[in-house]
N, C-alpha and C positions, 0 to 999 in steps of 0.2 A: 339481333336474336339469333339470326343464322348460323353468324360467325360463333356465338356462344353455344349453340347446339354442337356444331358440327365439331368445334374443338373439345366439347365435354363428351360427346360420343367417343370420340379418340381415346379420351383420357379413361372411361370406363372399359371400352374393350381393352388396353393394356392391362387395367385393373385386375379385369374378370379373368384374362389368359394367365396373370402371375399367378393368382388365388388358384387357379386349378393347377397351376404348378406346383402350388404349396403343399397342394393335396398329396403329392407324392413324399410330404415329409412325415414322419412320426407324430400320431397324435400329440404326444407330449412337448413337441415342440413348436406346434402352432402357438401357442399366446407368447410366446417370445418374439412374433412377428409385433408385438406393440413396443418392442426396444424401436423399434423404426419411426412412428410419430414420436415417440417420446424423445427419441433425438433430432428429430426435424424441430421439433419444440423448445426443445434446449439452444439449438444450433439460432432459432429465429430471436429466442429472448438476447443472445450474447450480440447478436446484428445489432438490435433494438439498443440495445446498451452501449454498444459501441457507436451505433450512430448519435445516440445521446449524449455521448461524453465529448465529441467530435463537433456537435453543433450543425451536423448535415442537414441540409434542406429537404425535406422529404417532398416538397410541391414536385409535382411534374409540368412539365412545359404544356399549353395550350396544345389540344390535338388541332392538327390542319383543317380547314375549312371543308365542310363536305364529308369528314369522318372518314375511317379504314374501311376498306372493302372487306366483305364476309368471310376470305380466307385468310386476311391478314388478323381478324380478331380471333378465328380459329387457331393460328400459328400460334398467335399469343397466348390463349386459353390454355392451348395444350402443353405450350413451353413454360407457362406458369403452374401447371397442374403437377407438378413433380412432387410437392408434398400431398396432394390430393391423393395420388396412387401410392402413395407410403402409406396414407392413412387406409384409402381402400382396401389394398392388399389384407391385410392382417383382418380387418372386420369381413370381407369377402368370405376368407376362407374360414373364418368359425360361423360363419352364419348358413354355410350349405347352400345347395341349389335355388329351393324355394326361397330363402333370405336374400340370396343375392338378388333372384327377381324383383321381390318385393323393393329394395334399395334401389336398385336401378330404375324402377318405373317412379317410385317417390323424388329419387333426385333428378330425372328429367323432369317432373312436373316444375320442379322448384326451381329449375332453371328459370322459367318462364318467370316465377314469384320475384326472385331474385333481379332480373332485367327489371321489372314493373318498380320494384322498390328501390333499388338502385338509381332509375331513374329520378324517383319523387325525392331521394335523400340528394341526389345531386343539382337538383332544382333549390333546395331549401338551405341557405347558406349557415344558418345557425346549425344546423345537422351535419351537414357537410365537414363543417370546421370541426367539430366533437369528434366525429369519424375519424378524420385524417390526424386530429391530437392523439386519442386514445386506441386506433386501430391497432397500431404495431405491439402494442401488450397484449390486446386479446388474441390476436393471433396466437402467438407462443402458448397463452393460456389453456386454452382450448387443445391444442395439439398435445401438451404435456398432461391434460386431464383423459383423452382418447388413450394415449399412450398407457397410461398408469391403468384405467379402467381395462385393457384388454389383456394388461398384466395381471390383473388381480382377480378379474374375474375367470380367467386361463388358469387360475392358480400357479402361475410362474414365480419360482423361487420360493414355494411353499405357503404364498399369499392367501 
């Protein structure tokens, strides 16, 4: 869990800094930041489609006995957090400082929930199989939905 928190704190720090940088953009440009999660979702959907067509095996090798160190977990969490940063920046930029604080606190609380739920799912073979089978479809759908929501709510393209 320590590694998850370290990695996620780094993701939040980068996203908050980028969101503050986005405040220098004209207000009319902010909704177009929704194009980033939309593009990430389309990319993830394309990759899932290519992997499905090629029959690529998505199972990972077993973790070494004893597990990774907290810094290794933090590094992997941060490295895999590019899509999170891409989603958080436009959300934070449109939420303002108060909204950013609420989001950050909620996200940090939910990291613990996520760790406990992940542990529960990982120990339930039926659930783990279902997530392994459908997870690659859910991620693109969520990213695309977030991108579209930001675009529509911000009034981009006259929506």
